[in-house]
Each structure stands twice: as structure tokens, then as C-alpha cells.
FIVEXMAR-505031 format. One record per residue (C-alpha): residue number from 1; x, y, z; residue in three letters. Coordinates in nm, 3 decimals, padded with zeros to 5 digits, m for minus. Example, Ala and Ser with C-alpha at 12.3 -4.5 7.8 and 13.67 -1.06 7.14 Angstrom:
<recs>
1 / 01.230 / m00.450 / 00.780 / Ala
2 / 01.367 / m00.106 / 00.714 / Ser
</recs>
This chain:
<recs>
1 / 03.226 / 02.728 / 01.063 / Met
2 / 02.937 / 02.690 / 00.825 / Arg
3 / 02.989 / 02.315 / 00.825 / Ile
4 / 02.951 / 02.311 / 01.204 / Arg
5 / 02.644 / 02.532 / 01.180 / Ala
6 / 02.493 / 02.299 / 00.921 / Ala
7 / 02.571 / 02.003 / 01.145 / Leu
8 / 02.404 / 02.187 / 01.432 / Ala
9 / 02.090 / 02.231 / 01.223 / Gly
10 / 02.081 / 01.865 / 01.124 / Ile
11 / 02.141 / 01.747 / 01.480 / Thr
12 / 01.873 / 01.979 / 01.618 / Ala
13 / 01.623 / 01.862 / 01.359 / Ala
14 / 01.703 / 01.500 / 01.437 / Ala
15 / 01.639 / 01.568 / 01.806 / Ala
16 / 01.308 / 01.736 / 01.729 / Gly
17 / 01.190 / 01.461 / 01.497 / Ile
18 / 01.294 / 01.192 / 01.745 / Ala
19 / 01.105 / 01.368 / 02.026 / Ala
20 / 00.797 / 01.400 / 01.806 / Gly
21 / 00.813 / 01.035 / 01.701 / Glu
22 / 00.844 / 00.926 / 02.064 / Leu
23 / 00.536 / 01.124 / 02.168 / Leu
24 / 00.347 / 00.989 / 01.868 / Ala
25 / 00.445 / 00.632 / 01.948 / Ala
26 / 00.330 / 00.677 / 02.309 / Leu
27 / 00.007 / 00.868 / 02.252 / Ala
28 / m00.102 / 00.903 / 01.888 / Val
29 / 00.069 / 00.626 / 01.685 / Pro
30 / m00.063 / 00.737 / 01.346 / Ala
31 / 00.059 / 01.097 / 01.388 / Ala
32 / 00.437 / 01.065 / 01.360 / Gly
33 / 00.593 / 01.372 / 01.195 / Pro
34 / 00.764 / 01.179 / 00.915 / Val
35 / 00.462 / 00.965 / 00.829 / Ala
36 / 00.237 / 01.272 / 00.834 / Gly
37 / 00.454 / 01.462 / 00.589 / Val
38 / 00.496 / 01.148 / 00.379 / Gly
39 / 00.122 / 01.097 / 00.362 / Gly
40 / 00.067 / 01.450 / 00.236 / Val
41 / 00.336 / 01.398 / m00.028 / Ile
42 / 00.172 / 01.074 / m00.140 / Val
43 / m00.167 / 01.243 / m00.166 / Asp
44 / m00.025 / 01.539 / m00.358 / Ala
45 / 00.187 / 01.335 / m00.598 / Thr
46 / 00.048 / 01.339 / m00.955 / Pro
47 / m00.103 / 01.012 / m01.068 / Thr
48 / 00.154 / 00.965 / m01.344 / Ala
49 / 00.437 / 00.990 / m01.090 / Val
50 / 00.265 / 00.745 / m00.855 / Lys
51 / 00.220 / 00.495 / m01.136 / Glu
52 / 00.584 / 00.533 / m01.234 / Trp
53 / 00.695 / 00.477 / m00.874 / Ala
54 / 00.477 / 00.167 / m00.830 / Val
55 / 00.585 / 00.025 / m01.166 / Gly
56 / 00.954 / 00.101 / m01.109 / Thr
57 / 01.004 / 00.030 / m00.740 / Phe
58 / 00.707 / m00.190 / m00.645 / Gly
59 / 00.680 / m00.236 / m00.269 / Thr
60 / 01.011 / m00.050 / m00.225 / His
61 / 00.845 / 00.280 / m00.315 / Asp
62 / 00.761 / 00.365 / 00.045 / Lys
63 / 01.112 / 00.316 / 00.193 / Pro
64 / 01.249 / 00.523 / m00.095 / Leu
65 / 00.996 / 00.798 / m00.024 / Leu
66 / 01.089 / 00.804 / 00.345 / Leu
67 / 01.457 / 00.816 / 00.249 / Thr
68 / 01.388 / 01.109 / 00.017 / Gly
69 / 01.202 / 01.293 / 00.293 / Ile
70 / 01.498 / 01.240 / 00.526 / Ala
71 / 01.739 / 01.382 / 00.268 / Val
72 / 01.524 / 01.690 / 00.206 / Val
73 / 01.478 / 01.747 / 00.580 / Leu
74 / 01.852 / 01.719 / 00.635 / Ala
75 / 01.921 / 01.975 / 00.361 / Ala
76 / 01.662 / 02.215 / 00.502 / Phe
77 / 01.791 / 02.167 / 00.857 / Ala
78 / 02.147 / 02.236 / 00.743 / Ala
79 / 02.031 / 02.562 / 00.584 / Leu
80 / 01.845 / 02.654 / 00.902 / Val
81 / 02.163 / 02.597 / 01.103 / Gly
82 / 02.368 / 02.825 / 00.876 / Val
83 / 02.102 / 03.096 / 00.887 / Leu
84 / 02.071 / 03.059 / 01.262 / Gly
85 / 02.442 / 03.127 / 01.300 / Leu
86 / 02.393 / 03.464 / 01.135 / Arg
87 / 02.083 / 03.553 / 01.331 / Arg
88 / 01.917 / 03.341 / 01.597 / Gln
89 / 01.570 / 03.448 / 01.485 / Ala
90 / 01.627 / 03.284 / 01.147 / Phe
91 / 01.710 / 02.954 / 01.313 / Gly
92 / 01.407 / 02.970 / 01.540 / Leu
93 / 01.186 / 03.052 / 01.243 / Ala
94 / 01.322 / 02.752 / 01.056 / Gly
95 / 01.252 / 02.522 / 01.352 / Ala
96 / 00.901 / 02.667 / 01.375 / Ala
97 / 00.846 / 02.594 / 01.006 / Val
98 / 00.945 / 02.229 / 01.061 / Leu
99 / 00.711 / 02.191 / 01.357 / Gly
100 / 00.416 / 02.370 / 01.202 / Leu
101 / 00.453 / 02.189 / 00.868 / Ala
102 / 00.454 / 01.854 / 01.042 / Gly
103 / 00.154 / 01.950 / 01.257 / Ala
104 / m00.041 / 02.073 / 00.955 / Ala
105 / 00.042 / 01.753 / 00.767 / Ala
106 / m00.069 / 01.532 / 01.056 / Ala
107 / m00.390 / 01.731 / 01.108 / Ala
108 / m00.478 / 01.708 / 00.739 / Ser
109 / m00.479 / 01.327 / 00.727 / Arg
110 / m00.822 / 01.170 / 00.670 / Pro
111 / m00.826 / 00.990 / 01.005 / Ala
112 / m00.670 / 01.274 / 01.204 / Ala
113 / m00.781 / 01.340 / 01.561 / Gly
114 / m00.762 / 01.659 / 01.769 / Pro
115 / m00.421 / 01.570 / 01.916 / Leu
116 / m00.246 / 01.458 / 01.598 / Asp
117 / m00.056 / 01.784 / 01.556 / Gly
118 / 00.103 / 01.771 / 01.903 / Leu
119 / 00.398 / 01.541 / 01.822 / Pro
120 / 00.519 / 01.770 / 01.543 / Ser
121 / 00.469 / 02.082 / 01.757 / Leu
122 / 00.675 / 01.923 / 02.034 / Leu
123 / 00.936 / 01.834 / 01.774 / Gly
124 / 00.954 / 02.196 / 01.663 / Gly
125 / 01.003 / 02.319 / 02.020 / Val
126 / 01.275 / 02.061 / 02.088 / Val
127 / 01.448 / 02.141 / 01.758 / Ala
128 / 01.446 / 02.514 / 01.838 / Ala
129 / 01.589 / 02.460 / 02.187 / Ala
130 / 01.853 / 02.220 / 02.059 / Ala
131 / 01.955 / 02.463 / 01.783 / Leu
132 / 02.004 / 02.749 / 02.029 / Val
133 / 02.208 / 02.521 / 02.251 / Leu
134 / 02.425 / 02.398 / 01.965 / Leu
135 / 02.489 / 02.736 / 01.809 / Leu
136 / 02.589 / 02.903 / 02.135 / Arg
137 / 02.951 / 02.771 / 02.131 / Pro
138 / 02.983 / 02.902 / 01.773 / Leu
139 / 02.844 / 03.246 / 01.845 / Asp
140 / 03.083 / 03.525 / 01.747 / Arg
141 / 03.076 / 03.669 / 02.094 / Ser
142 / 03.209 / 03.357 / 02.259 / Gly
143 / 03.359 / 03.111 / 02.015 / Gly
144 / 03.534 / 03.298 / 01.726 / Ile
145 / 03.871 / 03.465 / 01.740 / Asp
146 / 03.972 / 03.779 / 01.551 / Ala
147 / 04.081 / 03.576 / 01.249 / Gly
148 / 03.735 / 03.422 / 01.207 / Gly
149 / 03.828 / 03.074 / 01.330 / Ser
150 / 03.658 / 02.880 / 01.606 / Ala
151 / 03.841 / 02.907 / 01.937 / Arg
152 / 03.946 / 02.571 / 02.080 / Pro
153 / 03.712 / 02.604 / 02.376 / Met
154 / 03.418 / 02.687 / 02.145 / Gly
155 / 03.497 / 02.392 / 01.923 / Arg
156 / 03.516 / 02.155 / 02.218 / Arg
157 / 03.195 / 02.290 / 02.365 / Arg
158 / 03.021 / 02.248 / 02.032 / Phe
159 / 03.138 / 01.890 / 01.984 / Leu
160 / 03.043 / 01.800 / 02.340 / Thr
161 / 02.701 / 01.962 / 02.310 / Thr
162 / 02.641 / 01.807 / 01.968 / Ala
163 / 02.732 / 01.467 / 02.104 / Gly
164 / 02.490 / 01.504 / 02.394 / Leu
165 / 02.206 / 01.623 / 02.170 / Val
166 / 02.272 / 01.343 / 01.921 / Ala
167 / 02.274 / 01.091 / 02.204 / Ala
168 / 01.942 / 01.228 / 02.328 / Gly
169 / 01.799 / 01.203 / 01.977 / Ala
170 / 01.920 / 00.846 / 01.949 / Ala
171 / 01.760 / 00.756 / 02.283 / Val
172 / 01.429 / 00.920 / 02.186 / Ala
173 / 01.433 / 00.763 / 01.841 / Gly
174 / 01.522 / 00.425 / 01.984 / Gly
175 / 01.245 / 00.460 / 02.239 / Gly
176 / 00.995 / 00.541 / 01.964 / Ala
177 / 01.110 / 00.236 / 01.769 / Ala
178 / 01.076 / 00.015 / 02.076 / Leu
179 / 00.727 / 00.145 / 02.152 / Val
180 / 00.619 / 00.089 / 01.793 / Arg
181 / 00.773 / m00.257 / 01.795 / Ala
182 / 00.577 / m00.332 / 02.112 / Ala
183 / 00.262 / m00.215 / 01.936 / Gly
184 / 00.339 / m00.440 / 01.641 / Arg
185 / 00.406 / m00.721 / 01.884 / Gly
186 / 00.068 / m00.665 / 02.051 / Ala
187 / m00.105 / m00.676 / 01.712 / Ala
188 / 00.083 / m00.991 / 01.617 / Glu
189 / m00.002 / m01.156 / 01.949 / Arg
190 / m00.363 / m01.056 / 01.896 / Ser
191 / m00.350 / m01.218 / 01.553 / Arg
192 / m00.173 / m01.530 / 01.682 / Asp
193 / m00.446 / m01.582 / 01.944 / Ala
194 / m00.721 / m01.602 / 01.682 / Ile
195 / m00.869 / m01.941 / 01.602 / Arg
196 / m01.069 / m01.912 / 01.285 / Leu
197 / m01.388 / m02.120 / 01.281 / Pro
198 / m01.463 / m02.359 / 00.999 / Ala
199 / m01.667 / m02.207 / 00.716 / Pro
200 / m02.029 / m02.313 / 00.671 / Val
201 / m01.963 / m02.293 / 00.297 / Ser
202 / m01.608 / m02.417 / 00.232 / Pro
203 / m01.426 / m02.376 / m00.096 / Ala
204 / m01.405 / m02.703 / m00.288 / Pro
205 / m01.064 / m02.865 / m00.330 / Pro
206 / m00.864 / m02.734 / m00.624 / Leu
207 / m00.948 / m02.938 / m00.934 / Pro
208 / m00.717 / m03.222 / m01.024 / Ala
209 / m00.467 / m03.097 / m01.276 / Gly
210 / m00.432 / m02.746 / m01.135 / Ser
211 / m00.075 / m02.635 / m01.180 / Gly
212 / 00.180 / m02.556 / m00.911 / Ala
213 / 00.151 / m02.202 / m00.788 / Gly
214 / m00.220 / m02.169 / m00.855 / Phe
215 / m00.262 / m02.021 / m00.506 / Val
216 / m00.025 / m01.737 / m00.421 / Thr
217 / 00.145 / m01.774 / m00.082 / Ala
218 / 00.077 / m01.491 / 00.162 / Asn
219 / 00.442 / m01.392 / 00.169 / Arg
220 / 00.442 / m01.359 / m00.211 / Asp
221 / 00.109 / m01.183 / m00.250 / Phe
222 / 00.148 / m00.835 / m00.395 / Tyr
223 / 00.096 / m00.529 / m00.178 / Arg
224 / 00.010 / m00.189 / m00.326 / Val
225 / m00.133 / 00.081 / m00.096 / Asp
226 / m00.058 / 00.428 / 00.037 / Thr
227 / 00.022 / 00.327 / 00.398 / Ala
228 / 00.379 / 00.432 / 00.479 / Leu
229 / 00.368 / 00.217 / 00.791 / Thr
230 / 00.151 / m00.092 / 00.826 / Val
231 / m00.142 / m00.021 / 01.063 / Pro
232 / m00.133 / m00.235 / 01.375 / Arg
233 / m00.477 / m00.314 / 01.508 / Val
234 / m00.562 / m00.507 / 01.824 / Asp
235 / m00.882 / m00.701 / 01.764 / Val
236 / m00.992 / m00.642 / 02.123 / Ala
237 / m01.066 / m00.278 / 02.046 / Gly
238 / m01.165 / m00.315 / 01.682 / Trp
239 / m01.515 / m00.217 / 01.575 / Arg
240 / m01.685 / m00.206 / 01.237 / Leu
241 / m01.956 / 00.056 / 01.199 / Arg
242 / m02.213 / 00.046 / 00.921 / Val
243 / m02.380 / 00.384 / 00.879 / Arg
244 / m02.492 / 00.648 / 00.631 / Gly
245 / m02.799 / 00.587 / 00.415 / Met
246 / m02.925 / 00.291 / 00.616 / Val
247 / m03.238 / 00.227 / 00.815 / Gly
248 / m03.051 / 00.041 / 01.088 / Arg
249 / m02.692 / 00.146 / 01.172 / Pro
250 / m02.479 / m00.143 / 01.293 / Leu
251 / m02.168 / m00.188 / 01.504 / Glu
252 / m01.996 / m00.525 / 01.519 / Val
253 / m01.685 / m00.656 / 01.694 / Thr
254 / m01.437 / m00.906 / 01.555 / Phe
255 / m01.593 / m01.180 / 01.769 / Asp
256 / m01.933 / m01.087 / 01.627 / Asp
257 / m01.798 / m01.150 / 01.278 / Leu
258 / m01.651 / m01.486 / 01.374 / Leu
259 / m01.989 / m01.594 / 01.514 / Arg
260 / m02.156 / m01.528 / 01.180 / Arg
261 / m02.172 / m01.792 / 00.907 / Pro
262 / m01.840 / m01.775 / 00.720 / Leu
263 / m01.776 / m01.859 / 00.357 / Ile
264 / m01.449 / m01.967 / 00.196 / Glu
265 / m01.370 / m01.878 / m00.165 / Arg
266 / m01.080 / m01.888 / m00.409 / Asp
267 / m01.057 / m01.541 / m00.563 / Val
268 / m00.800 / m01.367 / m00.780 / Thr
269 / m00.730 / m01.007 / m00.681 / Leu
270 / m00.543 / m00.758 / m00.895 / Asn
271 / m00.436 / m00.397 / m00.872 / Cys
272 / m00.550 / m00.141 / m01.127 / Val
273 / m00.188 / m00.019 / m01.139 / Ser
274 / m00.079 / m00.346 / m01.296 / Asn
275 / 00.083 / m00.294 / m01.635 / Glu
276 / 00.027 / m00.548 / m01.913 / Val
277 / 00.215 / m00.859 / m01.801 / Gly
278 / 00.277 / m00.707 / m01.457 / Gly
279 / 00.310 / m00.882 / m01.118 / Pro
280 / 00.033 / m00.715 / m00.919 / Tyr
281 / m00.215 / m01.001 / m00.930 / Val
282 / m00.253 / m01.307 / m00.710 / Gly
283 / m00.496 / m01.577 / m00.605 / Thr
284 / m00.575 / m01.670 / m00.247 / Ala
285 / m00.827 / m01.875 / m00.054 / Arg
286 / m01.023 / m01.617 / 00.144 / Trp
287 / m01.241 / m01.671 / 00.452 / Leu
288 / m01.502 / m01.414 / 00.548 / Gly
289 / m01.852 / m01.293 / 00.613 / Val
290 / m02.079 / m01.228 / 00.313 / Pro
291 / m02.100 / m00.851 / 00.284 / Leu
292 / m02.444 / m00.855 / 00.122 / Ala
293 / m02.598 / m01.016 / 00.431 / Asp
294 / m02.455 / m00.748 / 00.658 / Leu
295 / m02.573 / m00.465 / 00.435 / Leu
296 / m02.922 / m00.609 / 00.408 / Arg
297 / m02.938 / m00.615 / 00.788 / Glu
298 / m02.855 / m00.245 / 00.782 / Ala
299 / m03.143 / m00.186 / 00.537 / Arg
300 / m02.999 / 00.037 / 00.262 / Pro
301 / m03.210 / 00.346 / 00.200 / Ala
302 / m03.366 / 00.409 / m00.140 / Pro
303 / m03.123 / 00.601 / m00.360 / Gly
304 / m02.804 / 00.464 / m00.201 / Ala
305 / m02.575 / 00.336 / m00.475 / Asp
306 / m02.223 / 00.344 / m00.327 / Gln
307 / m02.058 / 00.152 / m00.044 / Val
308 / m01.771 / 00.359 / 00.098 / Val
309 / m01.529 / 00.145 / 00.299 / Ala
310 / m01.288 / 00.330 / 00.527 / Arg
311 / m00.955 / 00.207 / 00.658 / Ser
312 / m00.813 / 00.281 / 01.002 / Val
313 / m00.561 / 00.512 / 00.829 / Asp
314 / m00.837 / 00.707 / 00.653 / Gly
315 / m00.817 / 00.548 / 00.307 / Met
316 / m01.158 / 00.529 / 00.138 / Thr
317 / m01.265 / 00.277 / m00.125 / Ile
318 / m01.593 / 00.321 / m00.314 / Gly
319 / m01.784 / 00.018 / m00.443 / Thr
320 / m02.114 / 00.008 / m00.634 / Pro
321 / m02.386 / m00.117 / m00.401 / Leu
322 / m02.551 / m00.306 / m00.687 / Ala
323 / m02.230 / m00.506 / m00.739 / Val
324 / m02.216 / m00.608 / m00.372 / Val
325 / m02.578 / m00.724 / m00.383 / Leu
326 / m02.577 / m00.897 / m00.725 / Asp
327 / m02.494 / m01.245 / m00.593 / Gly
328 / m02.116 / m01.247 / m00.621 / Arg
329 / m01.913 / m01.345 / m00.314 / Asp
330 / m01.826 / m00.998 / m00.185 / Ala
331 / m01.704 / m01.049 / 00.168 / Met
332 / m01.544 / m00.908 / 00.479 / Leu
333 / m01.233 / m01.125 / 00.492 / Cys
334 / m01.086 / m01.244 / 00.820 / Val
335 / m00.865 / m01.521 / 00.678 / Gly
336 / m00.623 / m01.572 / 00.391 / Met
337 / m00.488 / m01.909 / 00.284 / Asn
338 / m00.585 / m02.084 / 00.604 / Gly
339 / m00.467 / m01.824 / 00.857 / Glu
340 / m00.582 / m01.486 / 00.990 / Pro
341 / m00.508 / m01.200 / 00.755 / Leu
342 / m00.142 / m01.093 / 00.766 / Pro
343 / m00.091 / m00.743 / 00.905 / Leu
344 / 00.026 / m00.608 / 00.570 / Glu
345 / m00.280 / m00.749 / 00.394 / His
346 / m00.540 / m00.581 / 00.611 / Gly
347 / m00.556 / m00.749 / 00.952 / Phe
348 / m00.797 / m00.785 / 01.120 / Pro
349 / m01.057 / m00.735 / 00.844 / Val
350 / m01.045 / m00.636 / 00.479 / Arg
351 / m01.311 / m00.611 / 00.213 / Met
352 / m01.296 / m00.816 / m00.107 / Leu
353 / m01.521 / m00.782 / m00.413 / Thr
354 / m01.460 / m01.037 / m00.690 / Pro
355 / m01.451 / m00.881 / m01.035 / Gly
356 / m01.336 / m00.536 / m00.923 / Leu
357 / m00.984 / m00.398 / m00.904 / Tyr
358 / m00.855 / m00.355 / m00.551 / Gly
359 / m00.895 / 00.023 / m00.553 / Tyr
360 / m01.271 / m00.019 / m00.608 / Ala
361 / m01.357 / m00.312 / m00.385 / Gly
362 / m01.082 / m00.434 / m00.152 / Ala
363 / m01.031 / m00.193 / 00.138 / Cys
364 / m00.769 / m00.312 / 00.389 / Lys
365 / m00.767 / m00.248 / 00.766 / Trp
366 / m01.140 / m00.188 / 00.746 / Leu
367 / m01.308 / 00.011 / 01.023 / Thr
368 / m01.630 / 00.156 / 00.879 / Ser
369 / m01.874 / 00.119 / 00.593 / Ile
370 / m02.092 / 00.408 / 00.483 / Glu
371 / m02.375 / 00.387 / 00.232 / Leu
372 / m02.401 / 00.697 / 00.017 / Thr
373 / m02.420 / 00.791 / m00.352 / Thr
374 / m02.157 / 00.833 / m00.621 / Phe
375 / m02.292 / 01.183 / m00.680 / Glu
376 / m02.241 / 01.282 / m00.317 / Ala
377 / m01.895 / 01.140 / m00.252 / Tyr
378 / m01.575 / 01.060 / m00.439 / Asp
379 / m01.355 / 00.799 / m00.270 / Ala
380 / m00.979 / 00.851 / m00.250 / Tyr
381 / m00.877 / 00.724 / m00.594 / Trp
382 / m01.183 / 00.857 / m00.774 / Val
383 / m01.106 / 01.205 / m00.642 / Ala
384 / m00.768 / 01.167 / m00.814 / Arg
385 / m00.914 / 01.087 / m01.153 / Gly
386 / m00.952 / 00.708 / m01.152 / Trp
387 / m01.272 / 00.552 / m01.284 / Ala
388 / m01.548 / 00.520 / m01.027 / Ala
389 / m01.659 / 00.161 / m01.095 / Arg
390 / m01.341 / m00.043 / m01.149 / Gly
391 / m01.447 / m00.368 / m01.323 / Pro
392 / m01.156 / m00.599 / m01.402 / Val
393 / m01.061 / m00.624 / m01.770 / Lys
394 / m00.978 / m00.948 / m01.945 / Thr
395 / m00.600 / m01.001 / m01.931 / Ala
396 / m00.337 / m01.266 / m01.993 / Ser
397 / 00.033 / m01.301 / m01.918 / Arg
398 / 00.329 / m01.511 / m02.030 / Ile
399 / 00.524 / m01.633 / m01.727 / Asp
400 / 00.762 / m01.866 / m01.908 / Arg
401 / 00.988 / m01.838 / m02.088 / Pro
402 / 01.108 / m01.515 / m01.931 / Leu
403 / 01.185 / m01.218 / m02.156 / Pro
404 / 01.518 / m01.236 / m02.341 / Phe
405 / 01.572 / m01.599 / m02.245 / Thr
406 / 01.816 / m01.794 / m02.466 / Arg
407 / 01.672 / m02.135 / m02.548 / Leu
408 / 01.847 / m02.449 / m02.665 / Asp
409 / 01.676 / m02.595 / m02.974 / Pro
410 / 01.819 / m02.936 / m02.890 / Ala
411 / 01.618 / m02.946 / m02.568 / Ala
412 / 01.296 / m03.022 / m02.754 / Gly
413 / 00.963 / m02.835 / m02.753 / Pro
414 / 00.957 / m02.517 / m02.544 / Val
415 / 00.687 / m02.495 / m02.278 / Arg
416 / 00.515 / m02.157 / m02.303 / Val
417 / 00.292 / m02.097 / m02.001 / Ala
418 / 00.118 / m01.831 / m01.801 / Gly
419 / m00.212 / m01.714 / m01.655 / Val
420 / m00.524 / m01.535 / m01.778 / Ala
421 / m00.809 / m01.380 / m01.582 / Trp
422 / m01.149 / m01.219 / m01.625 / Ala
423 / m01.301 / m01.243 / m01.277 / Gln
424 / m01.678 / m01.285 / m01.281 / Gly
425 / m01.681 / m01.385 / m01.646 / Arg
426 / m01.419 / m01.659 / m01.664 / Gly
427 / m01.172 / m01.751 / m01.937 / Ile
428 / m01.293 / m01.955 / m02.235 / Ala
429 / m00.975 / m01.965 / m02.444 / Ala
430 / m00.610 / m01.854 / m02.454 / Val
431 / m00.410 / m01.828 / m02.775 / Glu
432 / m00.041 / m01.778 / m02.842 / Val
433 / 00.118 / m01.630 / m03.154 / Gln
434 / 00.484 / m01.673 / m03.253 / Val
435 / 00.609 / m01.380 / m03.461 / Asp
436 / 00.344 / m01.320 / m03.730 / Asp
437 / 00.232 / m01.680 / m03.752 / Gly
438 / m00.113 / m01.822 / m03.683 / Pro
439 / m00.268 / m01.805 / m03.338 / Trp
440 / m00.238 / m02.139 / m03.159 / Gln
441 / m00.484 / m02.256 / m02.894 / Ala
442 / m00.324 / m02.312 / m02.555 / Ala
443 / m00.435 / m02.581 / m02.313 / Thr
444 / m00.630 / m02.445 / m02.016 / Leu
445 / m00.567 / m02.609 / m01.680 / Leu
446 / m00.870 / m02.661 / m01.454 / Pro
447 / m00.980 / m02.365 / m01.240 / Ala
448 / m01.227 / m02.386 / m00.948 / Pro
449 / m01.446 / m02.087 / m01.041 / Thr
450 / m01.476 / m01.796 / m01.280 / Asp
451 / m01.348 / m01.567 / m01.000 / Asp
452 / m00.993 / m01.701 / m01.032 / Thr
453 / m00.726 / m01.685 / m01.293 / Trp
454 / m00.672 / m01.977 / m01.531 / Val
455 / m00.332 / m02.134 / m01.590 / Gln
456 / m00.250 / m02.218 / m01.951 / Trp
457 / 00.033 / m02.382 / m02.144 / Arg
458 / 00.146 / m02.451 / m02.498 / Leu
459 / 00.433 / m02.667 / m02.625 / Asp
460 / 00.611 / m02.479 / m02.903 / Trp
461 / 00.840 / m02.642 / m03.158 / Ala
462 / 01.096 / m02.362 / m03.150 / Ala
463 / 01.320 / m02.286 / m03.446 / Thr
464 / 01.656 / m02.105 / m03.432 / Pro
465 / 01.648 / m01.729 / m03.428 / Gly
466 / 01.488 / m01.443 / m03.238 / Ser
467 / 01.114 / m01.475 / m03.179 / His
468 / 00.831 / m01.261 / m03.042 / Leu
469 / 00.562 / m01.445 / m02.844 / Leu
470 / 00.218 / m01.291 / m02.792 / Arg
471 / m00.077 / m01.405 / m02.582 / Val
472 / m00.445 / m01.313 / m02.582 / Arg
473 / m00.752 / m01.444 / m02.402 / Ala
474 / m01.123 / m01.473 / m02.470 / Thr
475 / m01.367 / m01.458 / m02.181 / Asp
476 / m01.678 / m01.670 / m02.147 / Lys
477 / m01.900 / m01.397 / m02.287 / Thr
478 / m01.711 / m01.440 / m02.615 / Gly
479 / m01.529 / m01.108 / m02.586 / Ala
480 / m01.169 / m01.114 / m02.712 / Leu
481 / m00.903 / m00.934 / m02.510 / Gln
482 / m00.829 / m00.606 / m02.687 / Thr
483 / m00.487 / m00.556 / m02.849 / Pro
484 / m00.509 / m00.180 / m02.797 / Asp
485 / m00.242 / m00.063 / m02.556 / Arg
486 / m00.359 / 00.155 / m02.268 / Ala
487 / m00.187 / 00.261 / m01.947 / Thr
488 / m00.338 / 00.164 / m01.611 / Pro
489 / m00.481 / 00.513 / m01.558 / Phe
490 / m00.774 / 00.566 / m01.533 / Pro
491 / m00.942 / 00.224 / m01.553 / Ser
492 / m00.679 / m00.048 / m01.598 / Gly
493 / m00.417 / m00.141 / m01.857 / Ala
494 / m00.503 / m00.318 / m02.182 / Thr
495 / m00.304 / m00.483 / m02.460 / Gly
496 / m00.145 / m00.817 / m02.542 / Trp
497 / 00.156 / m00.927 / m02.341 / His
498 / 00.464 / m01.000 / m02.553 / Thr
499 / 00.796 / m01.170 / m02.477 / Val
500 / 01.108 / m01.180 / m02.692 / Thr
501 / 01.328 / m01.492 / m02.678 / Val
502 / 01.625 / m01.627 / m02.871 / Thr
503 / 01.665 / m01.988 / m02.982 / Val
504 / 02.027 / m02.081 / m03.049 / Gln
</recs>
């Protein structure tokens, strides 16, 4: 009996969530009950746990979070069903908790509107009605015999009712998925229709001798953000507003941006969450509008020192105004590697600031820019303890050989190779150490600018045995990469990357 009651609770909750997701998909796409709750969980998760999740699961962290939410909801719904069997008021209270929690979560999101709580409230009402309907065949007055077992008619009624409710949930959930797929399709069609103009200042060809893989393909470029679902933006309705401490507020459309002089630059972007030797770094050829020109048109007010970029999902990224205006190629990107930005990398427009980690200068799905001060406002990550400025630290990585590789000494010298970066400063030298031996200078391959990583290589005459390889870099200011190990929080990881290999 309790198993059927638990199943009733789960089925009712599924119906409520499906109904809420359908309404959200139709009317308020960003306010789905599951995404709303997930967003609150992401925001409330301690930094150490977030870093562990990113480092352990990478881009799979979001599907795992959604799976975890589903498991917890199922357990709670099962409990609600069992309690509702004892007393209907308990079941209704449980359904109300689900609806109100989802509504509160949706309403608390940074970009929430006045209607964002409605999908979850509808879901709570549907869940409550479905629970009453499902528990009725199991009620002691109509479905249980004197021995405490379900009467055949009650059991049949329950299974029939549960099947109908489950079918309704499946239809509503499928409808929500179809509507969202249509929305994604509209965004993709909008993207496919874009014809990017040629830049007035194109990036030069990559220098002769640049190694394979210097530019990271869009499909391979890392993605680290808090968006549980990728925002889908139709450029026809997109607007960028520049406001705050400015003498002349601006509003521009996507076509307005494309009519401006565009620049094309090769820039390496990396995430502050990247561990020493980690994968969250990549180089792309970006196309965009110089951000400094746009801000100067807006006439920053005296005292403004922070540029707060806001995403369509409410994420905020704070960037020092002085950095944007110091001559580097900070830009509003509309293209990546010869095509419009992919949806998952910020379509239609993202911000990019060479020399800063992504959390401090690379807002995706950009919709507004506000000039303010660091004293007056803490952007999303700064409010959670990360450093406010975010300059990239000098780093280097061994890409080959891979850790724990077994090498054949008869194959000749071993090619040790990797990348090093210090955006804005450039790399002057890379050195490799084998065990406790002397540091050996690696060969640097040509790089187009100081805003990209540098590929390096060293041919090592390997000897039999187990060996530890280390790498370090020196930037063009003469500063040597520190050997001191530090975690990414709060301002980026430090330390020398090491790889252990065996020659036999």
C-alpha cells in the first residue's frame, strides 16, 4: 500500500512539474521549475564544492545536478504520497511546498520578471489535484478490505488513474520539450541567417611554423558557466543597453553592431577555475566591436571604475573600466573562428577582455552594460569571494607525453610539448626539468600576439626508468612563473605542471 502511495506522490509530482514546464516553455522560457530550483542550488553551493564539481565533472556538472534534483524531488514526492494516504491535508501541504518552493526559486533569479513564479504555482496546483485523484482508489473507505489489503477494484482504479496521469504528464513534458526545441530552432535559424561583414582590422595570418591545434575549434572550446540550459536569443529582438554612470545612455541592436567597424583578433581565453595543467583554456579568432569605442560614446562619468556586463540569464561580470580603456582589444564579440558565436558560447554577443580570466571580463549572452564603481557593486563571482580584478597569471602546461605514459627508449628522443600563456605580457621563455636535473630551454613556436598562448617543444633523450617532468614559463616582463601551489580560488591557480612517465 505504501509503495502505491509513494508511486502516487511521484506521479503527481511529475504531472505538476510537466505542467509547470509546459507553461514556462510557452510563456516564460527562463522560469521552468527545475531550472529555477537548480539555479538557486548553484548560487547557494559553497565555492569549494563548485570548484570540485567543475574539476571533477567538467561540462557534465549541469546534467548531474539536474539528475540529482530529480532524485531528491522523487524522494520528497514519494514521502508526500505516503503522508497523503494517512491524511489528505498532509499531501496537499506537500504539493503546496513543491509549488511555492519552485515559485520562490524562480522569482529570486537575477533576471526574474513578475510572472516567473506562475509556472511553479501551476505545477503545485496540478500536483495537488493529481495526488487527490490518485490516492482516492487507495483510501481506506473505498479501496481497503478488513485485512488491510487493497481491494481488486481499488487496485485497478489506481493503476488506471496512475496510467492516465502519467500519460498526461508525458504529453505535457513532451510538449514543453517540443516548444523549447522550437525556440532553440528559432535561435539557430536566426544565427544561420547572419552574414558577418569583413573586419576593417583583420587578424594577420598565423605565423609560419605555428603548430597544429594553435586555434581551438568551436566544438572543442571549453565551456564553464552557471547556465543550466543554454539561453536561446533571437537577434531580431536583442538589444544592448549601456547605462549607469554615463553621460549618454545607449541602446543598440545587433544590426547596429554589425554596421560598426569590426576588428578581428586571436585571443586566448581561460577560466579562473582551471587547475594547474587543466583543460579550461583555448584560443580562438574573435570578431567584434571595440568596447572602448562604445563606452567612450556613452561618456563615462567621473568616478566610474567598473563595467558590469549582464547576461540574459542575469549573470553579472565586473571588469575594471581602466582595463577596457587601456588600449587592449576588449571587444563585444559577434563571431568566433569565422562564424557567428555558437549558442553555448554566448550568441548573439559576448564580451571578451584579453588578459583577464573569463569571470572578470568575458560575459556571455550579453544584454546590458552598466558603469558603476567597485565600491557600489559586487558582481556575481566577487560576491562569492573571488578576487575583483581577475588578471591572468603566467602559466604553462605539458600536453605530451600524457601522464603515466610508457615510452619506448628505442624509439629515439621523446618530444615533450605543450603551451604557455601570459595574455597581455607574452611568453619570453619556457623551460623543462627532468627529475632534479638542470632546466632545459624549450623551443617556442611563433605566436601572432602577446594575447595568445605560445606552443613549445623540447626533444628529450629519455633514459630507462620512471621520470618526473616539470615545466615553467617566464613572461616578457622577466617574471618567472611561481612554483608555489595555489588553488584556483580566489584569484587563479599557480604552480608548475608536472607529468610522470615511464621509459622501458
